[in-house]
Steps between C-alpha positions, in 0.01 A plus 500: 500500500427825682768643728275466804452130425873448457571668832230288666657174379846613614374620839307178563802291405739693724263503800426128472864407458607719794229350722609154393860573595388626843282195563780269389724637776231421758341166582257526206749381239241326279277806507801712408578280201139516383490880524834533321375278219188716475728803465693327221170418329407869507834591342453227237154631414649845452790366290266305271312821424821686415741431214783665687830322552566710811183366662594142418851549640347635820268197515804275450665667800197439723471138384874453559473625859210262565685206347811576704292503820284194435734275299862600571649178359316543171587870495870420543494269199351778285814710525600366160211696344624827646855416390377438143324837500810679633722333239267601217500857628876521556574377148313807370700760693833518311365503141223743598744747658740465207231555237331793672825683581651456154176613336462796733859625477571432133152581374420806710794636696862608501780478756402835654141386565626175655726697735214733593271205574770340714561815704131566564439135589788490750385823667150357541636164622722654767233737633238224535752251644601755764134554593452122528805459725386780731146360527637154584724650768219704655253208492720254688601764757133568569382138519817360668404158361836349595506617862454211742556230239833403660619310195827310554812648346611156379316414180600134468206360696253722318641402160491130586139527615401691188668252264337209685158657444582607143753254352449646151664822614826318562506373143405839360772680691259713699762595758775679307804661652544874467718626216681828545501708182722800440402763246721346229325163532163673499584676172628177345169328574319752280693407184472154339811303414292249303150583380400133490603464866310818592186362333544157661546655847209740440720800577247763395729802534778338297255411223370858506854645473577272205172594329565875550848476348371276219223750422744793497740310272215399269391862476842595361463269200359600164125462444557205268691300763298622799149431369507114500625479860260770615207314344625181668507677838148637444373154402675345800332750733151439361558124509606509864192705594284239324699228679427675830127505427506124436694425819263718705214258435690264732544773764198415723626142535866594546422777749257281696756218518771739623280633779379151593860385541588805712204450736561124522862549608476816710146460632302774669634425849831674426307824447394493866859451620647795310174678425613835640793517260283390208240767580776761536637415156165511323402821680832655393449386139153658498647817653761509224225468242314794654798720591743406222338366186168687519658849525734408211202396290304814587796731429544334160123522434467123462132385509529289815183290473572413137861421587392263778265322259787435259750381764251275681589193295882521518471589870284193563753278322784656701314446829422134438836398351722731714702554183538833323621328184172311468312829475747684276361411154143577603611818678671627184194415295270669752699824504509519122123450494473768771664756271873482573706488177671168438852645500445642852339180629787295359763721664350594838341174620798265441737761647269538799529128573853574619481862617139549615417217739318727745307216665819306567679813623219575745509142629879509542483815713222350709664157534843641592359693796286196591818291526655754737181518711471120520863474613451772760744738327420872502592692185521877525334724244836576337577126472160438342558779247839350408324165462251657256785638292661156493174335393456760226812357337499132596137444398604572141821299507338156506242538222437163340641301793268226638361593842656843450318659794637242744850550358480877556358453848783265599758740358345795685498306828868419450589866430325629813595212730147360534444127572368268230251314720205742467546506122427131473193543719364708211519198269178370655296778342734603218268363232208703637709816525646445154152516348438854620841645418494343151167668424643838599809436285287423193246780548781744579679423173177529303437840657860604429449440127181711502662784698807510274273496192309799637831669589610450138168636374424173320228345716213394271688608187528154347225253413565148632540210257198276422635224727532744790174679417305181577597545865309831516175317429576245773569774756189697414 
């Protein structure tokens, strides 16, 4: 299909679906449904002409939104499909990280190169995280989305109302209490006490630390004793990439079901109630992309359009599932196909899942000031700067904790004497905000691996494996 024809199908689908959404909000609800279905038909026609998994995932997202709007009860029951997809993806993460890190360190690198990679990665992470925090702070001070909200300081009524509307959140423990971490506890969380427990809890950083030490130890053995385990690690890595490709055939269904469930439970009406905050967040995330990630890519001479083509699929998965872990295997595969050596991909991306959550950091800065605005509390510039410094540390201290962003936000409010009430107001649109910040987290870590590879002078120096190479054809 010619590019002009592809763009025509996409444009027609978007226009029809947007018109349908507008009509649905007016008195012409049936006309709105008909127009939206016509938009879906245009997307389906485009998808049938393309053998691209990314296109089918995008179609699954559109179909999921429609199902969540028109049949919320059915959409709620389909959550099991998204849970199956997430479980299949999560089971890949630990063995994939272990195999790629052991192969990269033992097969290609030494302790000095690992230390150099770590230092360069941390420098990049801290610079981009600082930019994200500043942009979040500036955005909320400009929009003043919390001013005039007059949210109550007491959170009990808000929590009760939220749990009544979303009883599943009570069972899932969606309202955690803040946990104060000192620097000793933060360091302890990096190192595993039991590798089986780290794998079971999906503690990515702990698995990565174990794999790094295992790879370094393996490299100290004689060739005779090292070779069998190294071949096993290489076979494990290739097997997990093949496993990922199989699971991804289920992605359009799993992603569509996840989005259908989100729309069915949150609805579109909540967007109108807190729309200003939602728009502020997404505008800030776009600004971070343009003012933070784009300059980094240009300085490192990363081909931006080609990079975006490769990250489109993991970003789509991250947006629909609101889970960075769900996109991790495909993100690693995409970056290797893009030209980043496997040893750098295996080190930078898993490490970034704890130290480079730029999207979450931006949201935390924005949400913290929103809480103060909603409570009618004025924070001086110096207080806001101190808050940014606090968030720089606390946002890394809860990696791997369920609802980590809410935990950090509650802890920050406690430190600065802010009421909890406005925080729980955010629960109404948390799922919609989580989509955007998760995309930035995933894309940011993918870009970090490419920038570090260029910094090391190794970008494009290694041919991807046959399993990974198949992704290049799909992207092109």
